[in-house]
Phi, psi and omega in degrees: 000136179285110185290332177294317176294321179301318179292321182293319182291322187280328187225003180292157178264122182154202183212174180258140174258120182264103178244045191243034174305132180263186181304324183287325183263351183296318180303320181291322178297317179294319180297318175297332179276354178097014179250104182279170184291346175286355179268356176213154181236007178208167177295324180298318177292322178299314183290329173300316181292320180287330175293323177298319178297312179298322179298319181297322175295309187294331181267357177296139178296344178285340188258106176201178187284001177289333179232332177264112182287317191207159175228132177263126188252152168279156184305314181296327176298318180297324184278355179255174182254158169233121185050039174081009182236135176310139191308307185299320181289325178298316180303312185281312187287322186263330187244351184058038179246133185279131182267137173239164182227128172290127184244348183285159181249027179100183191248144175279174181293155182292140173208137185050040173077008181221165175236108176293168172282146168297153180302139179260082188289336185255026186296319181300314179296321181293321178291325175296316178294323178299313178300319181297326183269011175060045174279139182273322184202184187231168174220140180224135187239133167240169181227137178248114180264341180207167185274065178259118187297320181293317179295319180292321176299321176296319178298312183297319177300309180302315180298311183290331177293314174294327178298323178297319178298322182289315177301322179298338181267004174088016181246157178260122182273139170261121178268119186237091172260089187288128172263124184297136179292344178261010176300135181293339179230054188302311184295318177298317180298320180294323180292316177300319182293314179303316184291323179292321179293319180301321179298315185287323179295320181297332180277354181284151173296157184299335183271356182292152176221121173230167170231161178238140169234118189230161169291143180300120190287152177299325180255110181305142175082005185303324182263022186298317180294321177294321179297337181271354179285130183295344179278349177259102185296317180198153174240122178246164185233138175275157181281335169065022181098350175288149170292158188304317184301313183290318180299318183292319182297320178290318181298320184298336180279349184255118189284346187259354191246147161240165186282151162219077190262148178241280183302317180297327177291320185272354181302132181091348177279146183214146177297337184276343184288138171286173189298326179294317179294315181298312184292325176296319179293315180294322175301317179298311186296314182297318181293321179295315180293320179300313182295320178297331180280325189254339184251097184258099183233154173292160175305316181298320180294321179296322180291322178297319180295317176298319179297319177299321180292324184289340181291344174112152178286142178306139182275095188298325185269353179072017182263152172291146179294133176290350176250017182303130177084355179267101182226154176263148172302145181285348183258016180295144183249136172277338182278309181254075192289144174215135175296146176225156183305334182295329180304307183296318180299319182283330171308312183295318181296320183294320179296319179295318178302315183291333183272345186275173180287167179298321179297315180294326175297317177302316180297318180296316173305319187294332187272353186279141175270169173306318178300317180299316179303311178296329174297317180295320177295323176294317175303313181300316180294318180293330178299319179302314179294324179302320176291315179305321183283327186257338184079000179262117183291350186298324180298312179294324179295323172298321180299320176299314177302324182294332181292337177296337182292330189281125174259100186287351177282351173293145185283359178253010181235132181259132182299329183297329178297320177297310183303322183297312181294324175303320178293316176304311182295321178299315180299314182300311181294326176293321180294332180269008180064029182267178178265087179295319182300316178297320179297318181287327177296320179294319179294320182298325181293340179262343186275171179233156170061218180296331178298316179298317175299321182293314182297322175299317180293322178300323181295334179269356181272154168300160176304133185294151169267126182300323180300331180295339183253014171081025178226161178229136176277130177229153177256123180248179180299333181266000181123188183290142173218175179240145176226142180293138184235125182277359173090359180275159176307137183214092182220051178286153172276336178275153177274085184293330181292323176294324176295322178298322177298323180294316180298313182297320178293321182291332178270350178300130182097350176278186181282349182260150174237119184264146178272195180290148178292153174239134177262170177064028178267163175254141173277098189293135185296341178299340179271003187241119184302327182256030190296340180274354183275145188300318178304321180289321177300319180291320177300315177298321181292342182270356185295131180262346178188151179211139176241139181236140172244119182249148181193177176227183178294143180299324179261124183246039190270009180207157177304324178298316177295318182293340179282348185274132181225143178233143168228132173248123179250136175236119187228151171253116179267171183291330179218164175299322179298317181296320178298318180294322179297318181293315181297319180294328184280345185298131177139172187273157165286166179300129179093347180285160192248024177240167179237150181211149171218146186214161176216163179215149175207122183063225179270006182258144173221155179225139182227127173252125180238148178211141182201162166262139180262007179241129180300141180074001170251108183291157174293142176280350182250150169233171178303319183296320180288329177290345177303341179296344180267000181300320180294322177300312179299317179301315179297319181294324184267016172092018177078008184248010188293149174241000000 
C-alpha cells in the first residue's frame, strides 16, 4: 500500500470526486452535460463521450490534489488513458489525486426495503487489474429505501463480506450503503444502518482498514463514533440527489464528513462551454464543495463571516473610495433591463480610470471596497446588455475596460467572477460586429496580476458563445434581455417566459420572493409522487421546454425563514394528456417533506413546490396553503387551468 496515498486519504484536507457513472447512469450524466442521446448510437459511442467529459474534468487546471483528495473511477475509465497516460497513473503522477475504482455491478431488485448489489462474480480479476493500474481502493454501492432492520442487516453483511475480499487483495474498500433521501423513514434507517455497521467494524481485526460512503444524515454527527475508530480510515458523504447548494449546506453542518460528490460536482458544466467558462464553473464548484468539507461552522458563525465580508475590504491607502455611494438596486433584472443613474456615473469613472497614470490607477484600486468591486462587476454585465439592446459597442468596450479595475489577487475577489463578465462582454461586442480582441488587449494593458492574464487570454479567444456562460439572449416587449439557461433543450412553441412574468406578478406581495426565470431546466421527477410510473416518465420525456422560478421567503430574519425554498416550474409538454399527467403527479411521496400544487391547460403545466432544506425545521407551506396560488397558475396558463 502506498503510504503517501494512505496519509492523504486518511487525514488530508479536501474531498473525493466521484466520476464513476456506470452504463445505467451515464445517459443521464451526459444529458445533464448537454449531450443528448441523439449524439450516440451505441454503448461504445456513449462511453467515448463520457470519457471525453471526464477527461475534460481531470485535465482542468481547477482539478488537482490541493482540494481533491481522490477520484472514484468507472472500470472503463481505469482501462483508458488521459493525455496518453493510464488514468490512475495520470491522477496520481500529474494531479496528486488518489485513484479509487467502482467494483459493483449494479443493484438487484428491491427486497425488504433495500436493494442489494448484484453478485460481483469477476471481483478477483478486477482487483488484480486494479493493482496493476496502481489503484488505491474500491467502492461498492447498495441502496436502502426504508427502515427495514432485516434488509439493512443484509446490505451490511454483503458489503463487509466483499470488503474482506478486497482487503485481502491489498486495497481499501469504500462501503456505500446509500439511504435514499426520499425514504419515508430516513432517520430511523440511518440509525439502524449505523448500528449494523458498528457491529461489523467491531468484529474486524485491528489492522483492517475500511472507508464508508453514506448519505448525509438527518442528525449531524451520527457517524462520529465510527469516524473515531482506527479501522475506519475516513467517512465520506454522497450528494444523494440534492443540488450542490443544498448538499454543501447540509454537509457543512456535519463535523465528521467530507464530500464524495458526483452529480453535485458536475452540476453547471456543459459540453457547450468553452474552456474558460468550463474551468471557471468547475473552479467554483470545487471550491464550494471543498469549503463545505473542511470548514465546519455553525450557521451563526457563517452569517457573522458573511457580514464581515459585506462590511468591505480594508482601505490600504487610506483614501476615500472613488465609487462611494454608487450602488445598484438589488432588484435589477437582466431580462427586463432598465437603465439606472449608476450606469452613467460609472461610465464616467471608467473613462477617467482609463485616462489616468498607472500609479493613480493603483491608488484607485487600493481605495475600493468589496462592495465597490461587486458594483463594477454588475456594471460590466449590464454594459454587455446595453450593447445588445442598442447595437452600439461602446458600452461593452467600457465594460471590458472596467474589468481592469478589479484586482483578483485580493482574497475577497474570485477570478471566475471576472471571467464570467468577460464572456458576456466578448459576446456582446461580437454581436455588434466590434473588435473584441482589441478591447481586451487594451484592458489587459491596464490590469494587474491574474486579471491581466485572464484578459490577455480572452483577447486570443474566439468571440464567446453566450450559451457557454449559462445564459440565453431573449427578446421581450421592452427589448433584448438575458435569462439564465441550464443547458437543457428549450424549444417550446409557447412563450414560457411571459407566463413566468404572470406568475411572478401574481405572487408579488405574498410572503415569497421569486428570482429571475431560468430556461432549459428540467422538471425533476423528485417533485412528482408517481415519478416512477411509466406514464409520468413518458410525459416528462415529452417536455419541449421548461422555465423555473426559484426563491425564498421575502423576510430572511431567522434561521427558520432562511431554510425555506420555493421552485415554480412552467413547462410545455408534447400533448395535453402529458401536461395533465404531470400536474396530477405533483406532490410528495409518503414521508417526504415538501408540498406542491399544480395545474394544467392544453399542453402547458405549472408546478409550485415549497420545502425546508434543514432537518427539524418544518416547511411553512402545506398543499392546502399552496392552494392560494391556484388562481395565479390559472391566470398564467390562460384561465383554463385545472
